[in-house]
N, CA, C, O and CB atoms as a CASP TS submission, in Angstrom:
PFRMAT TS
TARGET T0000
AUTHOR 0000-0000-0000
METHOD Language model
MODEL 1
PARENT N/A
ATOM      1  N   MET     1     -55.422 -63.656 -94.993  1.00  0.00           N
ATOM      2  CA  MET     1     -54.861 -63.264 -93.713  1.00  0.00           C
ATOM      3  C   MET     1     -54.019 -62.000 -93.862  1.00  0.00           C
ATOM      4  O   MET     1     -54.130 -61.088 -93.044  1.00  0.00           O
ATOM      5  CB  MET     1     -54.022 -64.401 -93.126  1.00  0.00           C
ATOM      6  N   LEU     2     -53.188 -61.935 -94.882  1.00  0.00           N
ATOM      7  CA  LEU     2     -52.364 -60.750 -95.106  1.00  0.00           C
ATOM      8  C   LEU     2     -53.230 -59.543 -95.430  1.00  0.00           C
ATOM      9  O   LEU     2     -52.937 -58.429 -94.996  1.00  0.00           O
ATOM     10  CB  LEU     2     -51.361 -60.998 -96.237  1.00  0.00           C
ATOM     11  N   GLN     3     -54.286 -59.758 -96.185  1.00  0.00           N
ATOM     12  CA  GLN     3     -55.191 -58.663 -96.547  1.00  0.00           C
ATOM     13  C   GLN     3     -55.848 -58.082 -95.296  1.00  0.00           C
ATOM     14  O   GLN     3     -55.969 -56.864 -95.166  1.00  0.00           O
ATOM     15  CB  GLN     3     -56.271 -59.155 -97.542  1.00  0.00           C
ATOM     16  N   ARG     4     -56.270 -58.947 -94.381  1.00  0.00           N
ATOM     17  CA  ARG     4     -56.888 -58.484 -93.141  1.00  0.00           C
ATOM     18  C   ARG     4     -55.895 -57.695 -92.305  1.00  0.00           C
ATOM     19  O   ARG     4     -56.267 -56.702 -91.681  1.00  0.00           O
ATOM     20  CB  ARG     4     -57.432 -59.667 -92.337  1.00  0.00           C
ATOM     21  N   PHE     5     -54.642 -58.120 -92.284  1.00  0.00           N
ATOM     22  CA  PHE     5     -53.603 -57.421 -91.528  1.00  0.00           C
ATOM     23  C   PHE     5     -53.365 -56.022 -92.096  1.00  0.00           C
ATOM     24  O   PHE     5     -53.182 -55.068 -91.340  1.00  0.00           O
ATOM     25  CB  PHE     5     -52.294 -58.229 -91.542  1.00  0.00           C
ATOM     26  N   LEU     6     -53.367 -55.898 -93.415  1.00  0.00           N
ATOM     27  CA  LEU     6     -53.113 -54.610 -94.051  1.00  0.00           C
ATOM     28  C   LEU     6     -54.278 -53.640 -93.904  1.00  0.00           C
ATOM     29  O   LEU     6     -54.081 -52.426 -93.951  1.00  0.00           O
ATOM     30  CB  LEU     6     -52.808 -54.813 -95.511  1.00  0.00           C
ATOM     31  N   VAL     7     -55.494 -54.162 -93.725  1.00  0.00           N
ATOM     32  CA  VAL     7     -56.678 -53.315 -93.629  1.00  0.00           C
ATOM     33  C   VAL     7     -56.915 -52.836 -92.202  1.00  0.00           C
ATOM     34  O   VAL     7     -57.467 -51.752 -92.011  1.00  0.00           O
ATOM     35  CB  VAL     7     -57.900 -54.065 -94.132  1.00  0.00           C
ATOM     36  N   GLU     8     -56.519 -53.601 -91.203  1.00  0.00           N
ATOM     37  CA  GLU     8     -56.765 -53.236 -89.812  1.00  0.00           C
ATOM     38  C   GLU     8     -56.047 -51.945 -89.451  1.00  0.00           C
ATOM     39  O   GLU     8     -54.904 -51.717 -89.847  1.00  0.00           O
ATOM     40  CB  GLU     8     -56.324 -54.360 -88.879  1.00  0.00           C
ATOM     41  N   GLU     9     -56.750 -51.096 -88.681  1.00  0.00           N
ATOM     42  CA  GLU     9     -56.185 -49.813 -88.277  1.00  0.00           C
ATOM     43  C   GLU     9     -56.286 -49.615 -86.767  1.00  0.00           C
ATOM     44  O   GLU     9     -56.356 -48.477 -86.303  1.00  0.00           O
ATOM     45  CB  GLU     9     -56.892 -48.671 -89.005  1.00  0.00           C
ATOM     46  N   ASP    10     -56.295 -50.680 -86.005  1.00  0.00           N
ATOM     47  CA  ASP    10     -56.478 -50.562 -84.563  1.00  0.00           C
ATOM     48  C   ASP    10     -55.318 -49.848 -83.872  1.00  0.00           C
ATOM     49  O   ASP    10     -55.553 -49.040 -82.974  1.00  0.00           O
ATOM     50  CB  ASP    10     -56.657 -51.929 -83.962  1.00  0.00           C
ATOM     51  N   GLY    11     -54.104 -50.116 -84.256  1.00  0.00           N
ATOM     52  CA  GLY    11     -52.957 -49.545 -83.567  1.00  0.00           C
ATOM     53  C   GLY    11     -52.398 -48.291 -84.204  1.00  0.00           C
ATOM     54  O   GLY    11     -51.354 -47.793 -83.781  1.00  0.00           O
ATOM     55  N   ILE    12     -53.077 -47.773 -85.216  1.00  0.00           N
ATOM     56  CA  ILE    12     -52.565 -46.613 -85.944  1.00  0.00           C
ATOM     57  C   ILE    12     -52.469 -45.387 -85.037  1.00  0.00           C
ATOM     58  O   ILE    12     -51.474 -44.664 -85.090  1.00  0.00           O
ATOM     59  CB  ILE    12     -53.460 -46.305 -87.147  1.00  0.00           C
ATOM     60  N   ASN    13     -53.477 -45.143 -84.211  1.00  0.00           N
ATOM     61  CA  ASN    13     -53.452 -43.970 -83.334  1.00  0.00           C
ATOM     62  C   ASN    13     -52.299 -44.045 -82.351  1.00  0.00           C
ATOM     63  O   ASN    13     -51.646 -43.035 -82.084  1.00  0.00           O
ATOM     64  CB  ASN    13     -54.773 -43.839 -82.578  1.00  0.00           C
ATOM     65  N   SER    14     -52.043 -45.208 -81.818  1.00  0.00           N
ATOM     66  CA  SER    14     -50.939 -45.363 -80.875  1.00  0.00           C
ATOM     67  C   SER    14     -49.606 -45.074 -81.541  1.00  0.00           C
ATOM     68  O   SER    14     -48.740 -44.426 -80.952  1.00  0.00           O
ATOM     69  CB  SER    14     -50.935 -46.769 -80.286  1.00  0.00           C
ATOM     70  N   VAL    15     -49.441 -45.545 -82.748  1.00  0.00           N
ATOM     71  CA  VAL    15     -48.197 -45.301 -83.477  1.00  0.00           C
ATOM     72  C   VAL    15     -48.041 -43.818 -83.773  1.00  0.00           C
ATOM     73  O   VAL    15     -46.948 -43.269 -83.632  1.00  0.00           O
ATOM     74  CB  VAL    15     -48.164 -46.112 -84.784  1.00  0.00           C
ATOM     75  N   GLU    16     -49.124 -43.164 -84.181  1.00  0.00           N
ATOM     76  CA  GLU    16     -49.058 -41.733 -84.476  1.00  0.00           C
ATOM     77  C   GLU    16     -48.720 -40.930 -83.226  1.00  0.00           C
ATOM     78  O   GLU    16     -47.898 -40.016 -83.285  1.00  0.00           O
ATOM     79  CB  GLU    16     -50.383 -41.248 -85.070  1.00  0.00           C
ATOM     80  N   TYR    17     -49.337 -41.256 -82.105  1.00  0.00           N
ATOM     81  CA  TYR    17     -49.029 -40.551 -80.863  1.00  0.00           C
ATOM     82  C   TYR    17     -47.587 -40.801 -80.435  1.00  0.00           C
ATOM     83  O   TYR    17     -46.931 -39.902 -79.909  1.00  0.00           O
ATOM     84  CB  TYR    17     -49.990 -40.982 -79.753  1.00  0.00           C
ATOM     85  N   GLY    18     -47.103 -41.989 -80.652  1.00  0.00           N
ATOM     86  CA  GLY    18     -45.709 -42.291 -80.340  1.00  0.00           C
ATOM     87  C   GLY    18     -44.748 -41.485 -81.192  1.00  0.00           C
ATOM     88  O   GLY    18     -43.743 -40.981 -80.692  1.00  0.00           O
ATOM     89  N   LEU    19     -45.052 -41.362 -82.476  1.00  0.00           N
ATOM     90  CA  LEU    19     -44.203 -40.560 -83.360  1.00  0.00           C
ATOM     91  C   LEU    19     -44.239 -39.083 -82.993  1.00  0.00           C
ATOM     92  O   LEU    19     -43.205 -38.415 -83.013  1.00  0.00           O
ATOM     93  CB  LEU    19     -44.634 -40.740 -84.807  1.00  0.00           C
ATOM     94  N   ILE    20     -45.410 -38.570 -82.661  1.00  0.00           N
ATOM     95  CA  ILE    20     -45.519 -37.167 -82.260  1.00  0.00           C
ATOM     96  C   ILE    20     -44.740 -36.925 -80.974  1.00  0.00           C
ATOM     97  O   ILE    20     -44.037 -35.921 -80.856  1.00  0.00           O
ATOM     98  CB  ILE    20     -46.996 -36.765 -82.074  1.00  0.00           C
ATOM     99  N   GLY    21     -44.857 -37.829 -80.015  1.00  0.00           N
ATOM    100  CA  GLY    21     -44.103 -37.700 -78.768  1.00  0.00           C
ATOM    101  C   GLY    21     -42.606 -37.733 -78.997  1.00  0.00           C
ATOM    102  O   GLY    21     -41.860 -36.990 -78.359  1.00  0.00           O
ATOM    103  N   THR    22     -42.164 -38.589 -79.901  1.00  0.00           N
ATOM    104  CA  THR    22     -40.740 -38.670 -80.220  1.00  0.00           C
ATOM    105  C   THR    22     -40.253 -37.383 -80.860  1.00  0.00           C
ATOM    106  O   THR    22     -39.172 -36.897 -80.526  1.00  0.00           O
ATOM    107  CB  THR    22     -40.465 -39.851 -81.147  1.00  0.00           C
ATOM    108  N   LEU    23     -41.030 -36.826 -81.771  1.00  0.00           N
ATOM    109  CA  LEU    23     -40.642 -35.569 -82.413  1.00  0.00           C
ATOM    110  C   LEU    23     -40.581 -34.421 -81.407  1.00  0.00           C
ATOM    111  O   LEU    23     -39.684 -33.581 -81.483  1.00  0.00           O
ATOM    112  CB  LEU    23     -41.621 -35.226 -83.535  1.00  0.00           C
ATOM    113  N   ILE    24     -41.516 -34.379 -80.478  1.00  0.00           N
ATOM    114  CA  ILE    24     -41.498 -33.338 -79.450  1.00  0.00           C
ATOM    115  C   ILE    24     -40.273 -33.494 -78.559  1.00  0.00           C
ATOM    116  O   ILE    24     -39.630 -32.503 -78.212  1.00  0.00           O
ATOM    117  CB  ILE    24     -42.786 -33.386 -78.602  1.00  0.00           C
ATOM    118  N   ALA    25     -39.943 -34.724 -78.186  1.00  0.00           N
ATOM    119  CA  ALA    25     -38.762 -34.963 -77.353  1.00  0.00           C
ATOM    120  C   ALA    25     -37.488 -34.558 -78.076  1.00  0.00           C
ATOM    121  O   ALA    25     -36.596 -33.966 -77.468  1.00  0.00           O
ATOM    122  CB  ALA    25     -38.684 -36.435 -76.945  1.00  0.00           C
ATOM    123  N   LEU    26     -37.387 -34.867 -79.362  1.00  0.00           N
ATOM    124  CA  LEU    26     -36.208 -34.472 -80.134  1.00  0.00           C
ATOM    125  C   LEU    26     -36.102 -32.958 -80.255  1.00  0.00           C
ATOM    126  O   LEU    26     -35.001 -32.411 -80.198  1.00  0.00           O
ATOM    127  CB  LEU    26     -36.249 -35.102 -81.524  1.00  0.00           C
ATOM    128  N   ALA    27     -37.226 -32.277 -80.419  1.00  0.00           N
ATOM    129  CA  ALA    27     -37.212 -30.815 -80.490  1.00  0.00           C
ATOM    130  C   ALA    27     -36.759 -30.218 -79.160  1.00  0.00           C
ATOM    131  O   ALA    27     -36.015 -29.237 -79.143  1.00  0.00           O
ATOM    132  CB  ALA    27     -38.607 -30.278 -80.867  1.00  0.00           C
ATOM    133  N   CYS    28     -37.199 -30.799 -78.051  1.00  0.00           N
ATOM    134  CA  CYS    28     -36.767 -30.320 -76.731  1.00  0.00           C
ATOM    135  C   CYS    28     -35.271 -30.519 -76.538  1.00  0.00           C
ATOM    136  O   CYS    28     -34.588 -29.628 -76.034  1.00  0.00           O
ATOM    137  CB  CYS    28     -37.537 -31.042 -75.618  1.00  0.00           C
ATOM    138  N   LEU    29     -34.763 -31.661 -76.929  1.00  0.00           N
ATOM    139  CA  LEU    29     -33.328 -31.912 -76.790  1.00  0.00           C
ATOM    140  C   LEU    29     -32.505 -30.968 -77.659  1.00  0.00           C
ATOM    141  O   LEU    29     -31.449 -30.500 -77.235  1.00  0.00           O
ATOM    142  CB  LEU    29     -33.008 -33.358 -77.153  1.00  0.00           C
ATOM    143  N   ALA    30     -32.973 -30.688 -78.853  1.00  0.00           N
ATOM    144  CA  ALA    30     -32.253 -29.774 -79.736  1.00  0.00           C
ATOM    145  C   ALA    30     -32.263 -28.356 -79.176  1.00  0.00           C
ATOM    146  O   ALA    30     -31.263 -27.645 -79.275  1.00  0.00           O
ATOM    147  CB  ALA    30     -32.867 -29.792 -81.141  1.00  0.00           C
ATOM    148  N   SER    31     -33.371 -27.943 -78.596  1.00  0.00           N
ATOM    149  CA  SER    31     -33.441 -26.589 -78.047  1.00  0.00           C
ATOM    150  C   SER    31     -32.610 -26.451 -76.778  1.00  0.00           C
ATOM    151  O   SER    31     -32.143 -25.355 -76.470  1.00  0.00           O
ATOM    152  CB  SER    31     -34.887 -26.213 -77.759  1.00  0.00           C
ATOM    153  N   LEU    32     -32.416 -27.530 -76.042  1.00  0.00           N
ATOM    154  CA  LEU    32     -31.582 -27.454 -74.841  1.00  0.00           C
ATOM    155  C   LEU    32     -30.148 -27.075 -75.181  1.00  0.00           C
ATOM    156  O   LEU    32     -29.506 -26.354 -74.417  1.00  0.00           O
ATOM    157  CB  LEU    32     -31.604 -28.784 -74.095  1.00  0.00           C
ATOM    158  N   GLY    33     -29.640 -27.541 -76.296  1.00  0.00           N
ATOM    159  CA  GLY    33     -28.292 -27.175 -76.717  1.00  0.00           C
ATOM    160  C   GLY    33     -28.170 -25.689 -76.967  1.00  0.00           C
ATOM    161  O   GLY    33     -27.170 -25.074 -76.595  1.00  0.00           O
ATOM    162  N   LEU    34     -29.181 -25.102 -77.597  1.00  0.00           N
ATOM    163  CA  LEU    34     -29.164 -23.668 -77.866  1.00  0.00           C
ATOM    164  C   LEU    34     -29.303 -22.858 -76.579  1.00  0.00           C
ATOM    165  O   LEU    34     -28.611 -21.858 -76.390  1.00  0.00           O
ATOM    166  CB  LEU    34     -30.282 -23.300 -78.837  1.00  0.00           C
ATOM    167  N   ILE    35     -30.187 -23.291 -75.709  1.00  0.00           N
ATOM    168  CA  ILE    35     -30.396 -22.582 -74.445  1.00  0.00           C
ATOM    169  C   ILE    35     -29.154 -22.677 -73.568  1.00  0.00           C
ATOM    170  O   ILE    35     -28.788 -21.711 -72.899  1.00  0.00           O
ATOM    171  CB  ILE    35     -31.618 -23.150 -73.700  1.00  0.00           C
ATOM    172  N   ARG    36     -28.509 -23.831 -73.571  1.00  0.00           N
ATOM    173  CA  ARG    36     -27.322 -24.023 -72.744  1.00  0.00           C
ATOM    174  C   ARG    36     -26.218 -23.057 -73.137  1.00  0.00           C
ATOM    175  O   ARG    36     -25.597 -22.446 -72.267  1.00  0.00           O
ATOM    176  CB  ARG    36     -26.823 -25.458 -72.854  1.00  0.00           C
ATOM    177  N   SER    37     -25.965 -22.909 -74.422  1.00  0.00           N
ATOM    178  CA  SER    37     -24.896 -22.012 -74.857  1.00  0.00           C
ATOM    179  C   SER    37     -25.251 -20.559 -74.568  1.00  0.00           C
ATOM    180  O   SER    37     -24.369 -19.772 -74.224  1.00  0.00           O
ATOM    181  CB  SER    37     -24.616 -22.199 -76.350  1.00  0.00           C
ATOM    182  N   ALA    38     -26.511 -20.187 -74.699  1.00  0.00           N
ATOM    183  CA  ALA    38     -26.928 -18.820 -74.390  1.00  0.00           C
ATOM    184  C   ALA    38     -26.786 -18.536 -72.898  1.00  0.00           C
ATOM    185  O   ALA    38     -26.326 -17.460 -72.514  1.00  0.00           O
ATOM    186  CB  ALA    38     -28.378 -18.584 -74.839  1.00  0.00           C
ATOM    187  N   LEU    39     -27.175 -19.483 -72.059  1.00  0.00           N
ATOM    188  CA  LEU    39     -27.034 -19.294 -70.612  1.00  0.00           C
ATOM    189  C   LEU    39     -25.575 -19.245 -70.196  1.00  0.00           C
ATOM    190  O   LEU    39     -25.198 -18.463 -69.323  1.00  0.00           O
ATOM    191  CB  LEU    39     -27.747 -20.410 -69.858  1.00  0.00           C
ATOM    192  N   GLN    40     -24.767 -20.066 -70.811  1.00  0.00           N
ATOM    193  CA  GLN    40     -23.346 -20.077 -70.491  1.00  0.00           C
ATOM    194  C   GLN    40     -22.720 -18.723 -70.819  1.00  0.00           C
ATOM    195  O   GLN    40     -21.942 -18.195 -70.024  1.00  0.00           O
ATOM    196  CB  GLN    40     -22.626 -21.204 -71.257  1.00  0.00           C
ATOM    197  N   THR    41     -23.045 -18.164 -71.959  1.00  0.00           N
ATOM    198  CA  THR    41     -22.530 -16.853 -72.344  1.00  0.00           C
ATOM    199  C   THR    41     -23.001 -15.783 -71.372  1.00  0.00           C
ATOM    200  O   THR    41     -22.225 -14.905 -70.995  1.00  0.00           O
ATOM    201  CB  THR    41     -22.965 -16.501 -73.770  1.00  0.00           C
ATOM    202  N   THR    42     -24.254 -15.844 -70.966  1.00  0.00           N
ATOM    203  CA  THR    42     -24.802 -14.861 -70.030  1.00  0.00           C
ATOM    204  C   THR    42     -24.105 -14.944 -68.680  1.00  0.00           C
ATOM    205  O   THR    42     -23.746 -13.912 -68.113  1.00  0.00           O
ATOM    206  CB  THR    42     -26.309 -15.069 -69.854  1.00  0.00           C
ATOM    207  N   PHE    43     -23.905 -16.141 -68.157  1.00  0.00           N
ATOM    208  CA  PHE    43     -23.269 -16.281 -66.853  1.00  0.00           C
ATOM    209  C   PHE    43     -21.792 -15.907 -66.891  1.00  0.00           C
ATOM    210  O   PHE    43     -21.268 -15.377 -65.912  1.00  0.00           O
ATOM    211  CB  PHE    43     -23.425 -17.700 -66.350  1.00  0.00           C
ATOM    212  N   ILE    44     -21.123 -16.168 -67.989  1.00  0.00           N
ATOM    213  CA  ILE    44     -19.720 -15.764 -68.113  1.00  0.00           C
ATOM    214  C   ILE    44     -19.624 -14.244 -68.119  1.00  0.00           C
ATOM    215  O   ILE    44     -18.761 -13.677 -67.449  1.00  0.00           O
ATOM    216  CB  ILE    44     -19.083 -16.355 -69.400  1.00  0.00           C
ATOM    217  N   ALA    45     -20.490 -13.585 -68.857  1.00  0.00           N
ATOM    218  CA  ALA    45     -20.493 -12.121 -68.887  1.00  0.00           C
ATOM    219  C   ALA    45     -20.841 -11.553 -67.523  1.00  0.00           C
ATOM    220  O   ALA    45     -20.260 -10.555 -67.097  1.00  0.00           O
ATOM    221  CB  ALA    45     -21.479 -11.605 -69.938  1.00  0.00           C
ATOM    222  N   TRP    46     -21.779 -12.178 -66.841  1.00  0.00           N
ATOM    223  CA  TRP    46     -22.197 -11.708 -65.528  1.00  0.00           C
ATOM    224  C   TRP    46     -21.077 -11.878 -64.503  1.00  0.00           C
ATOM    225  O   TRP    46     -20.834 -10.977 -63.699  1.00  0.00           O
ATOM    226  CB  TRP    46     -23.450 -12.455 -65.070  1.00  0.00           C
ATOM    227  N   SER    47     -20.398 -13.015 -64.523  1.00  0.00           N
ATOM    228  CA  SER    47     -19.326 -13.245 -63.556  1.00  0.00           C
ATOM    229  C   SER    47     -18.098 -12.396 -63.871  1.00  0.00           C
ATOM    230  O   SER    47     -17.343 -12.060 -62.959  1.00  0.00           O
ATOM    231  CB  SER    47     -18.945 -14.724 -63.530  1.00  0.00           C
ATOM    232  N   SER    48     -17.881 -12.045 -65.117  1.00  0.00           N
ATOM    233  CA  SER    48     -16.751 -11.187 -65.474  1.00  0.00           C
ATOM    234  C   SER    48     -16.966  -9.762 -65.003  1.00  0.00           C
ATOM    235  O   SER    48     -16.006  -9.051 -64.706  1.00  0.00           O
ATOM    236  CB  SER    48     -16.525 -11.205 -66.979  1.00  0.00           C
ATOM    237  N   SER    49     -18.216  -9.343 -64.933  1.00  0.00           N
ATOM    238  CA  SER    49     -18.498  -7.973 -64.513  1.00  0.00           C
ATOM    239  C   SER    49     -18.435  -7.805 -63.004  1.00  0.00           C
ATOM    240  O   SER    49     -18.438  -6.675 -62.517  1.00  0.00           O
ATOM    241  CB  SER    49     -19.858  -7.549 -65.013  1.00  0.00           C
ATOM    242  N   MET    50     -18.378  -8.875 -62.266  1.00  0.00           N
ATOM    243  CA  MET    50     -18.343  -8.774 -60.802  1.00  0.00           C
ATOM    244  C   MET    50     -16.983  -8.479 -60.309  1.00  0.00           C
ATOM    245  O   MET    50     -16.777  -8.362 -59.101  1.00  0.00           O
ATOM    246  CB  MET    50     -18.835 -10.025 -60.164  1.00  0.00           C
TER
END
């Protein structure tokens, strides 16, 4: 029974797609921090010049 469980690969694709989706979501969240600080600096400079 354990051998059959270790050999089966039915859910492998689902797990791989889940991991890829998680990595993409983490990359998006990390980039939002960088974009936020860049936008904040731009808007502060823009409002100071007005």
